[in-house]
N, C-alpha and C positions, 0 to 999 in steps of 0.2 A: 535677449537671445533670439526671440522670434524674428526680430528685424534682421539680425545677421544671417539667420538661416534662410530667410526669404531672398536676401540679396545674393547669398552664396549660390542660389539656384541659377542665377544668371551667369555664373562662371563655368557652366557645363562645357563650353567649347574651349575653355582656357584652363581646365583643371590640371592638365599635364604641366603647364607652365607654373601654376601655383605650387604644385607638389615639388617640382624641380627647384623652384626658388627656395622653398622651406628647407629641403635637404641640403642645398648648397650653403645656405646661411648657417645651418646647424654645423655642417662640416667645417666651414670657415671659422666659426667660433671656437670649435675644439682645437683646431691647429693654432689659433691665436693664444689659447689658454696654456698650451704646452710651452710657449716661449718663456714665461717667467720661471718655470721649473728649470729649464735649461740654463737660464741666466743665473739662478741661485747655485746650481752645480758648478758653473764656471767660477763663481766667486769663492765658494766654500771648498771646492776640490782643486780646480785648475790653478787659480791664483794662489790659494793657501799653500799648495804643494809645489808651485812653480812648474807645473806640468803643461808645457806649451802644446804638445800634440793633443792633449785632452781639450785644451781651450779651443784649438783650431777645429777639432772634430765637433765639439758642442756648438761652436759658432757656425759651422757649416749646417748643422741640423736646424739652428735658428733661422738661417737664411732660407733653407728649403721650406720650413714651415711658413715663413713669411710669403714666399713666392706662391706656394700652393694656396694659401689663404687669399692672396690677391687674385689669383685666377678664379677661385670659387666666387669671390666677391663680384668680379666682372660678369660671370655667368648668372649669378643671382640677380644682379641689377637688370640685366637684359630680360630675364624671365619675369621679374616683378613689373617692369615697364609694360611688357606684353599683356600681363595679367590685368594690371590697373586700367590700361587704355581699352582693353577688350571688354572689361566689366562696364566701363562708362559707355562704350558704344552699344552694348546690349541693353543697358538701362534706358538710354535715349531712344533706342529703337522701340522697346516695349512701351515706354511712356507715350511716345508719339503715336504708336498704333492704338493705344487706349484712347487718346484724345480724338483720334479719327473716328472711333466708334461712339463718341459722345453724341447724344441727341442735343437739340437746341436747349432743352431743359437742363441737361447736365452741364452744357457749356455756360449757361447763365450763372452757375454757382461759382465759377472761377473767373477772375479777371484775366484778360489776355496777358498783361504784363507779368502777373504771377505765374502763369503757365510757362512763359518764356524763361523766367528765372528758375523754375523747377526743372526745365529741360536743359538748362545751361549751367548756371552757377551752382545749383544744388548737386547736380550730377558730377560736376568738376570737383566739388568738395569731397565726395565719396571716392572719386578717382585719386585725388591727392592723399586721402587716408590710406589707400592701398599702396600706391607707389612710394609714398614717404614713410608709411607706418609698418609695412609688412616686415622689413628688415629688422628694425628695432624690436618689433613685437615678438619675433622668433628668437632673435639674438640675445635680447636682454635676460629673459628667464633662464636660458641655458648658461649664459655667462655668469649670472648672479648665483645660481645654485652651485655650479661647478666651482666658482671662485670661493664661495663660503665653505664648501667641502674641503677644498685645498687649503684654505686658511686654517681650518680646524686641524687638518693633518699636520700643518707646519707648527702651529702653536695653539692648542685649544684654549688656554687661559687668555691669550691676547684676543682671540676671535670672539670672546664674549662681548666685546665692544659692539659688534654687529647687532646683538640682541637688543641693544638700547637704541642704536642709531636708526635701524631699519623701521621699527614701528613709529618713531618720531617723525621720520620723513613721510611715511605713509599717511599719517594723520594730517600733516600740513598739505600734502598734495590732494588728499580727499576733500579738504575744505575748499581748496581752490577750484577743483572740478565741479563741486556741488554748486558753487556760486556762478561759475562761468557758463554752465550748460543752458540755463534759461536765456542768458544774454545772447547766445549764438542764434537761438530761435528768433529773437527780436531783430538781430542783425539781418537775417534773411528777409524778414518782413520789410525792413527799411530799404533793402535792395529792390523789393517789389515796388515800393512807392516811387523810387527814383526811375525805374524802368517805365512805370505807368505814366509819369509826368513827361518823360522824354518822348514816349510813343504818342501821347496826345498832342504834344507840341509839334512834332514833325508831321503827323498826319493832317493837322489843321493849320499848317504853316501859312497857307494863303489867307485864312481868316485872321490869323494873328497879325499878319502884315497889313491886311486891309483895314483892320480896326486899330492899328498902331498900338498893339498891346504887347510889344516885345519886352518892355520893361516889367510889365506885370508878370509875364511868363518867366522872366529871369528871377524875379523875387520869389515866385512860387517854386521854381527849381532850387533856389538858394535855401529855401526852408526844408525841403525834403533832403537835399544834399547835406545840409547842416545836421539834420536829424540822423542821417546815415553816419556822418562823421562822429557825432556824439556817441551813438550806440557802439560804433566800432572802437572808439577810444576807451569807453568803459569796459568793453569786452576784453580788449587786449591789455588794458591796464591790470585787469585781474589775472589774465593768462601769463603775463611776464613775471608775476610773483613766483612762478614756478622755478625760475633760475636762481633768484636770491635764496629761496628756501632750500634748494638743492645745495648751493654753495655753502650756506650756513652749516648744514649738517655734515657735508663732506669735509670741510676744513676742520670742524670741531672733532670729527672722527679721526682725521689724520694726526691732529695734535695729540689726541688721547693715545693713539697707537705709538707715536714717537716717544711720548712721555713714559708709558709703561714699557715699551720695547727697549728704550734706552736704559732703563733701570735693570731690565733683564740681562742686557748685554754686559753692563757693568758688573752685575752679580754672577756672570758666567753661565746664565741659564739659557742663553740664545746666541747664535752666531750672527755676524753682520749680514752674511749672504741670505740667511733665512729671513731676517727683518726686511731686506731689500725685496726679496720675492713676495713676502707677506704684504708689503706696501703696494706692490704691483697688483696683487689680487684685491686689495682694498680699493684701489683706484678703479679696477674693473667692476667691482660690485657697485660702487657709488655711481660710476658712469652708466651702468646698466639701469640703476634706479632713475637716473636723470632721463635716459632714453625712454624708459617706460612711462615716466610722467608726461613726456612729449606725445607719446602714443595715446595716452588717455585724453589729452587735449584735442588731438586730431580726431579721435573717436567721438568725443563729446560733440564736436561740431558736425561730424559726419552723421551722428544719430539725429541731430536736429534737422539736417537736410534730408535724411532718410525718411523721417516721419512725414515731411512735406511731400516727398515723392510718392509715398504710400497712400497719402490722401487722394492723389490722382488715380493711382492704380486700384484702390479699393472703392472708388466711386461707383455705386451700383448703376448700371446702364438702364435707363428708363425704357428704351425701345429695344426689344429683343425679337428674336425669330423663333421663339419656342412653339408657336402655333403655325409656323410656315409650312406650306405644302409645295410640291414641285409643280407650280403653275405659273403662267405668265399672263400679262394683260394682252387681250386679243382685240377688243373693240374700243374701249375707252369710255364706257358709260360710268357716270359717277352719281351715287345716291347718298345724300345726307339724311339719316333717319333719326330725328329728334336728338341731334348732336349738341352737346354742351361741352365747353372747354374752359379750364383755368390753368394758368401757368404753374401754380404750385398747389399741392393737395390741401395745404392749410390756408389757402387764400380765401378771403371772405366771399368775394363775388366772382361770378363766371364772366369771362371775357366774351364768350359766345354762348347764347342761351337758346335751346330748343330749336335748332336749325333743321328744317326739313326741306330738302331741295333735290330735284331729279334733273340731271344733265344727261341727255341722250348722246349716244356715240355720234360723232361728226357734227354735233351742234355747236354753235357759237353763242357763248353766254357772256354778257357784260355784268360787271359788279360795280356799283357806284354807291357813294355815301359820303358823309362828312368825315373829317379827320377824327381818328380814334374810334371809328365804327367797327374795327376789327376785320377789315377786308383782307389784308395780307395774312392775318392769322388763319382765316377761313381756308384759304388755298394751301397754306403750309401743312394742313392736316392731310391732304391728299397723298403726297409722297412720304408721309409719316416723318416729317421733320419734327412734328409734335404728335403725340397720341391723343385721341379724343378722351375726355374725362367721363362723359356719359353719352349714351346712345350708340349708334352704329354707323360707320362710314363704309360704304360698299363701292367697289370698282368691278365692273362686269359681273355684278351679283354676288361677289365674294367680299367678306370683310377684309380690309386692307392688311390686317395682321396675318392673313393666310398666305400672302405673297412673300417670297424671299425679298429682302430689302433691295438687293442688287437688281432683281428683275423688275420690281415695282418702280424704282427710281430711274431705271434705264428706259422705261416706257413713258416717262414723264419728263418733259423739258420745261424748266422754269427760267424765266428772265426776271430776276428779282428787282425790287424797287431800288436797291443799292447795287448798281452794276459793278462787276469786278472783272478786271483783266489782270493777267499775271505777267511777270517779267519774262521776256522772250519776244519772239517775232509775232507779227500779226497771224501768220500761217500756223504757228504753234498754238496760239490761243484759239483759233478757229477749230483746230483738230481736237480740242477738248470735246467737241460735239461728236466727232467720229474720227478715231485715230487713223484709220486707213482710208480716209476719204480721198477720192481721186481729184485731180485738178478741175475736171469738169463739174463735179459735185460742189466743190468749194465755190467756183465761179457762179454757179446757179444759185446757191444759197446767198451769196453776196449780192446777186442781182435782185433777188426777192426782198432782201433787207435794205436795199438801196446803198449798200456799201460801195458798189461800183461807181457811185457818183463822186467819191472822194479818194478811193484807194490809189488812183494814179497820181494824186497830188502828194502822197507820202513819199519820203525820200527814196526808199527802196521798194515801194509797193508792198507786196505780201511779205517781203523779207525785212520790213522795217522793224527795228527793235523798239518795243514798247517799254517805257519805264514802269516801275512798280506801281500797280494800280491803274496803268494806262494814263499816266500824267501828261504824256505828250500828244494826246488826242482830245478833242472837245467832248463835252457831255453828250451831244447828239451823236457824234461819231462812235463814242463808246457804246451807247445804247444800240446802235445799228449793228456793231460788231457782235454784241451779245445776242441779238436776235438771230443773226446769221449762224452763230455757234449753236443755238437751240434748233434751228431749222435742219442743220446737218444731222441731228439725231434721228430725224424722221419719226417723231414721237407719236404715241397714240393719244396723249393728252399734252397740249401746249398751254402753259400758263404765262401770261404777260402781266406782270404786276407793275402797272403804271410805267411801262418800259418805253413809251414813246413821248413822255412828257417834255423831253428836250429837243424834239424834232418839230418842224413846222407841219401844219395840217395837210399841206399838199404831199409831203413825203410820207406822212402817216397814212394817208389814203392809198398811196402806192404800195406801201408795205401790207396794208390790210387786203388789198386786191390780190397781191402776190400770194399771200398766205391762203386765201380762199381758193385760188386757182391751183396752187402747187400741193396743198395739203387738204384736199376736200374731205377726206375721211377722218381727219384728226379732230378730236374734241378741243375746242379753243375756249379758254376762260380768260377774259380780259378785264383787269382791274384798271379803272381810270378815274381821273378827276374831271376830264373834259367829256361832255356828253357826245361830242363828235366822234370820240374814240369808240363808243359803244352803240352809236346811232343805228347801225345796220345789223346788230346782233339779233339772233333768233328770239332771245328774251333777255331782259335786263332785271337783275336783282338789286333792290334798294335795301341797303343795310342802315340801321340806326341803333346805336348803343348795343351792338352785338346781337341784335335780333333782325330777322327778315321783316321789313316794313311792308314790302309789296313786291310782286313779280309780274312782269308783262313786257310787251314790246314798247317801242318808243312812243307811239301815238296813244296807246292805252294809258301808259303812265303819265304822259303829258296832260291827259284829260282828267285823271282821277287822283293822282298822287301829289300831295302837298310838297313833300321833300323834293321830289323830282322836278316839280314846277319851279321851286325856288332856285334849284341849281341851274335849271335851263334858263330862266329869265335873268339871273345874275350874270351868266356867261354871255347871253345875248346883249345885255347892256354893256358888258366889258368889250365885246367885239365891235360895238358901235361907237365907242369913245375914240 
């Protein structure tokens, strides 16, 4: 019940439609239930007495009841559709908003494919439960209770058959639902696996083709697709037992009523019209039970999907603003005071250990180290993409958790190691840095990032449509567009995470000079694999295994630091080949 109560809260904008749908369905059902009574009167009174006016009058009432019932059915269907689709839209909106509030740690707990399934397939399952289940959920209990009451009024002795049939059917349906429910949860997880496989294959399609692994990917997809098929078949094989169980009880009940009712008619204890009306109510009751069983199956699958959605909604957010004050970053000074970090609280080892580092406002700092030395993790702590585990991280003398996230991240521009462009035009992507940027500001940022060297070669210049992820531009072009986007923010702190690895050294030097000239007061943190990228930094931090191994300028490190010397000489040898 807690699950239904929580989802009902998302119906606040559509409660009028929900109430209207329920009232219309109830009224429609009542009008339908009047029809068998009128039919019984036509047979027992009109036909038996040869009273044509009475037959016509009762027939007219039956037509009127049918028309009113039809009109109410149309209105209820319209309101139910609005209610179901509205609930789905609100759920998707709330779930997407929650995902947007996830920290990187939160995000690491859910696979992308699973989140997509929870936003689409699982929400659609709940939507279908409302649009397809609301009508029978309201209609069936009213129809069943009213039909049973009317059946007892017509003939109490014959109606006793219900007392045997109804519990028998309830037991059969309960067994089916009990076994189907866990199967639906496995079904949604199987859909997750299919989505994950497709996503991985499409995002890495160039690698798949380059390594001629198409057949391998097809086999992998066949496995997960076969698993989905198998789970779906087992789930629906159990679910379809609902209909045979219903028909078994229904036809057995009808046969019993015809047997006992026929004997009553022969004995003069019951009229034919009464038996006809009674059978109509029997069919209504049994039909109601069948509809209710379908509702239970819909709800069973909806509950499985609902729990998956609530796992996302109930995920505790790691990064909060409970200590935030109304302050903004003014200068861009960064201080790591004995900072340690690990991705999970229960992890054995720290990824970063005892980092103490001061980066003054306006300073250019290079960070270099071997693969896996946690260079990217270090800078991701500054905009609170992750929170420090131990120690204190200060920006302008304040702990980073004292800043509202919006203000903190707005003052920091990051060009991540994995460059990302979005579907849309080049101009739309650049304006992520500053939504209201003027044409002059955009051209200046592109000149600094050397985008102006290739923008005119694109089909429509700034209005060129970029494919998803920027697939129609090269790696170097993508990096320069991302740098231009960051420059447009005019940040207090600029972080370049190996963001010039795909450009040549001449272009890299132009970008570096342009940044120094156009953003003199901005604190610049440059992560690089090439020493030439950090050669002119005010100081260079050498990381090894999550610790600071040494700090100094290029010449100091070249003289005394073994790791820096090894990197330098290996790159010098590479340049000479």
